[in-house]
N, C-alpha and C positions, 0 to 999 in steps of 0.2 A: 503493501499500498503505499503510493507516495505521498509528499507532505499535504499538498491538496485535499487529497480523499480523506488521508488520517485528521486534517483539518475540517472538512465537514462533516466528517462521522462524529467527530468532541462535540460540533453545534447541533447535531440532531440529539446525542444524549443531552447537552446542557437543555434545549430546548422541551425534551421531553419530561424532564425533570421539574424544570423551569414553571411550567404549563400546565400540570398535572396528568402527564401521559403515564409515564411509569417513572415509578420511586425502586431504590435498593431495596431488595428485602431484610424486615430488623433492620430498618437503617439508623434507630435509636442506640442498638447494641452494638454498633461497628460494623452490620450488615450480616449478609452469611450468603457465601461467593456462589453463584448458579442458581440465586431466586434472586425474583422481582416481581414486586407490586404494581398492579393498575391503581392508576388515582382516576379523580373522576371524568377524566374524558378519555382516559385509556378505556376504561369498560366499556364509555358508547362505540367506542370507535370498534371495539373487540367482537362487540353484540352486533355489530351492525355489519362488519364483514361475516360474522357465525349465519345472521339472518338471511342475510346475499347469496351466500352457499344453500342453504338449507331452500328458500324459499324457488334457485332454481333445479337442486338437484333430487330435491323430496317431492316438496309438492309442485313445481313444473311438471312431473316426470311420472307417468302411469305406471314404470316397470321399477320404482325406485320404493324400499320399507326403511319406515327409522328405525332407531335402538339405541337402549341407550342403559349399555352392563357395565357389570359393576367392575368398580374398582378393584377391590381384591376378591382372588380367584382361588379355586382349587389349585394348592402346587404342582398337580399331576397335569395340570395344562400346559404348565411349562416345560416340564418334561417333554409332554408329547411335540412338544413345537422347536423342541431343540433350543428354548432359551436357557437353561440352567448347563449344556454343554460350551464346549469351546468357541463355538460359533457364534456366540453372545457375547465375545468380552473382546477388551482394546487389549495392545501390548502397554503394560505398563514401566514404567521407570525412576530410582528415586536419589533426588539428590543425595547424596553418601551424605554431607554436611549437616543439611539442613531436615531432611528426611522429607523434603516436598517432592510431591509427586507427578508427574508429565507422561503426555499420551509420549511414546516413542515415536510412533507415524509421524507425529507433529515435529517432531524437533528433527526429524531427519528430514523432513519436506523445507523446514526452514532453514534447514543448512544446504538444499539444494538437491536433494537425494530423494530417489524412488523407494516409497515405501508401502506401496498397496502388493499385499499377497505375501510378504518374507515372513519368512519363520522365526521365532526368539532369535535362535541362534544367527541366522541373516544378518539383523538385527544387529543382536552383541557383536558382531563381525564388521560391519557400517563403522559403529559407534568409534569401536577403537582403534580401527586403522585409519578414521579422519580427524579421529581427538575429539569429539564431537563432547560437551560439557553441557550441564546446564545453565540456565538465564543467568543462575546467582556467580555461574562458572567456577561451581566442584565437580568433582567427577562423578558419573552415572553409575546407578548399583547394574547388573544384571535386570537386563525386559523377563517380565512374567507378563502371564495371559491375568487379566483381572475384569469380572463380570460387573455389567453393569446394572443388572437390577437391584434393586432395595428388600433387602429381604427381614422377616419379621413374625413374629409365633402368634395365632389366634388362640384367643382366650387363655386357658391354663392347659390346653390340652399339647402333651410331648409328642416327639417323635414327628414323622413325615404327614401325619393327617395332621397336626395344629400348623405346620409350614405352609407360610401365605408370601406373597410379593405385591409391591405395588406395581402396575400392569406398568412393563416398559412401552408399549403400543395399544392401540384398539382394538386392531384386528383380530385376535384372540378370541377379546367377544363375541364377537361376527360369527367368526367358524363354530362356536361350541350353541350358537342357536339357531345355527341353520334350517335344523332341522323343526325346530319352532314355529319360524318364521313361517318355514312351507307349509305346516300343518294348517296355522290360524289365519294365513294371508290367501289364499287360493292363489297361487301364483305358476308362471309360466316363465318358464325359460326360453330368452336372456332377461334375468331380473338381478337388481341390485340393492343390498343392506347398507345402510348410510348411519355415519357416529358421528357424532361430535364427543368429545369427551378428554380430561387430561390422561397424561400416560408420565411415566418416573425413570428418568436414568441417573446410576450414578456417575457422572461423569467426572471422568481425571480430573480435565482442564477445560470447564465450560470459557466461553470465549466470545468476543465480537457482539456485545451485550445482549439482547435477549433471543440471540441468533442462535446460540447452543448454550441451554441450562438446563439443570436438573431436574425441575418439575416445568412440567409445555403443555398445549391442549394442538386435539390431532384430529382433523375434519376428513374422515377415512370412507371411502368405498370400497366393498368388494362386490364388484361386479360377475355373478355368475354364469358362465355359455357355457353351448353343448363341447362335446371331448373330439370335436369332427377335428382333426388335423389340419384342412384348410381355411378355418375360419377365423382361428384366435389374432391373426396378425392384423387382418382386419378391424377387428373391435378394440386392439390394444392403439391401431393408428386413429382410431373415431374419439376415441376419448382422450389422447393424445391435443386433440384438434378441439376437443370438447371442453376440453380444460382453458387453453390458450382465450379462447373464445369469453369464457369466464372470468379471467384474470384483464380482461380488455375491458368487462361491464363495469369493473372495480378501477380502473386508471392506468391499472401496468399493461400496455401495449405492447407490438411487437417489437421497437428501438431496446425496451428494458429487459428483454427475454429473450432464450436461444435454448437450445437443445442440447443434450450430452448424451450419447447412447451409449450404454455401458456394453465395454466387449466382450464376447463369450465367455473370454477364461476367467473375467472379473465376477462374472455373474454367481449366485448362490449355487448350489448344487440343482436345485429343483425349478428354480426359474428358467423361462424360457427366451425371455427379453426384459429387458427395465431400457427408461426412455425419464432421464430426469428434465425435468423443464426449469430452467436456470435463470435465474435475476444476477444483473451488475448490478452488486451493493458497491457501496466506497470502497471497500476491503478486499473487494475482487467479487468475479463471477461464479457461484456460488448453488446450489441446489434448493431449488425454493417446493420442487414436489417430484414425488418418484412415481413414475407409473409403470407399476411390473405387472407379467404377464408372469403367472404364479402356477400354470398347471391346476393338479388337484392335488398336492402334496398337501397342506393343510388340512383337506376336509378327509383325507385317507390317514394320516397319522392320529386325528382324533378317532376317527372310527375303530382303527387297529387298536389304537391305547383304551379306549373306554369301553369299548366291545358293544357300542350302539351304531346302528346303519346310521350314514349320513347319505343315503342315495338318493336319489329323484327318480318318479316316475314322470316319464315323458309322457302324457295322454295320446301327443301330435304324432310320437313315433311309436307309442307302445312297445317301452322299452323302459330300464331303468338303468341309469348311472350315475359315476358319479363327477357334476358339474367342474370345468375347468373356472379359472376364475380369471378377471383382470382386477387390477389392484391401483388406482387413483389414491394417493396419499398426502396430505399436504397439512403443515404446522398451521398452528392459526399466530402463533407469535411469529414467527417466519415472513408468512403475507402480512401483519401488522409493521412490521420492519420494514418490509419492501416498500408498502405503499407508503409510510411516513417517508422514506429514501426518496421514492420518484416524486412525489409531491414538494421535497424541500427547496426551496427557492428563493434567491438574493437577487433582489430587482431594484430598481431606481423611477420614483416614481413624483413627479414636479420639482427634480433635481432632490429628493430627498430616500435616502438607501431604507429599504424595507424586508422584512422578513414573513413568506408567505407558504402555505402549505396549501398547494393546488390538487386538495383532495375530490377526487370524486363525490359530487352528491350527495349519492346512493350510502357512501361510509361516513359522511363527515361527521362528528360527534356531535357537530351543532351545527343545523342547518339555515340557522338566519340569527341576527342580531336585530332587534328593532328598537330606535332611536328616538325619544322625543326630541327636537332641537335645541328645546330650552327646557331644563328641569324646574324653573319657577312662573311657568309658566300652567295653572291648574288644567285650563281646556288643552294642552300638547299632550299633557300628561296622560289627562283623563284619554283622550283618543288614543294614543301609544300603547296602555295599558290593555283596553278594551282589546284593540288588534292581537294583541300580545297573548292576551287570554283563550282568544279564538283559535290562535296559531299552536299554541302548545296543546291545543287537547288531540293535535294530529303528527306534532314534532316535535323534537326539542330544540329550542328557541332560545334567547337568553336577552333581557332586559337591562338596557346600558343606560346611564343617565350620567354618568361620571367624565367629566372631564370635555374636552373641545370635540367635534364631531369627526374629525380629521384622525385624532388620536383615538377614537371608539373604533373607527373602520379597521385601522394598524392591529388595535388587540384580538380585532376577530380575522383577522387576515393572517395573524401569527396559528392561531390556532384551526386553519381550515375551513372556516364558517362560507361558504359561498353566494351568500344573501346577505346584505346591509339595506332596512327598510327604515327609510326615515320617513316622521310624522313632522311636517312643518305646519306655516299658517295657510299652505292652500288648501293641506288636507283638510280642512277646519270646514274649507268653502264648497270643495268639491269632493272630500272621500277618497282623493287620490295622494298616493304615497311615494318618495323617491325609491325609487330599486337600484341598487347598486352591484354592478359584478366583482366578483372579489380576482378574478385573474386580469379582467381589463379594467376596471375601475369605472368603464363607462356606468352611466346612469339613463336612466328613463323611468319619466311619470308613468304611474298606472293606477288602475283601481284596486279596488281588493278583489275583485273577482278574477281580474286578470293573473293578479299578485298569485294567486292560491292554485290557477292554471298554470302556469308559468313552474312554480316551484313544484306542484303533481308530477309535470310532463319531465323535469331532470334529477327529483328524487325517486321518481318510479312510484312511490307507493304512497 
């Protein structure tokens, strides 16, 4: 990350704290690394992102069913899925002087070495041969595997029966409920099950603000398709394109996004293909969403481990089979960060520098600011307050009487509010208001009915 990009990221982090989007977790006690709290504006933005996703992919489709599975699951679920084995581990090294832990592959990449798919012995050899040390300048311990799941015990039960984990992904909750959804939903393949929920990974080195943290939220779909060999590639491509269309609908357009196809030798052993939709963050182009063709691995694993049949009877084909699956898996937190990074802009208006978040109106946490031109005029205050109360029945809007009107606009610009509405003396005569556009700063006189129509069109609900 160059100095300019680093500076931009620092400013974004500062804005998020200053304006109440994101706070450090447990901040008054010195914080807890890898944890973040959403402030008032952050909660609103986060909820809008999830609402837009759910509206398009669950409410907006006939072939999708919603689910909210428990975070705590029987420990056998994770044995069957392979998460308790070496496949869900990261290579860990320690600073031999301080005891601090680091991802070995991250240290290798930072030093300019390829790290994917290496054995622990190969990692150790590269560290020794290239004299790689910790960020503190101290020698490193030999690498070892570190499982990313948080383990706990449920109640007072001993042994495996009491073993539970905070789920590291939401997908397994979908797979173990596959039969329940089929039996209660009268579904037909192809169909999908969608879920939004928390997941937890004991990341060795959380980094890049909320991009990689220990507690995060996923918006995940398992889309079940027939096992025919000649169709999975079509469904996989369709989901990549569908997801990119959704990103565009919330302001992440083609110039922000890329695709990274996983080479076959880097795929999980059960996967047929995986393509990442990437985003150009200030700290580099990184995965935003993974879209994987997972075959029928997960359902087969749970069928064998549980002894319960997870087949689907296809009425049209008059046969039973275990469906294959396409998995679009998106992090809410990464989407939040991408949307803020894409929206963050510095520009100049009438010779004055301003910071503006050009958030799409669909996801902006505050949809409009309502401003009486003067706060010491009761008739303006009453008119503005009446409009504010009407708008807030539908949208999150803000009433502001503090300071000059230009200053009020700037405050709204900085948090991404798309509409500025000023009630002035003309409003008392003809009922019109001044509507200001956040991005262009252009203003127009509109009636109350026109105002609501414009907001409905751009917000979409």
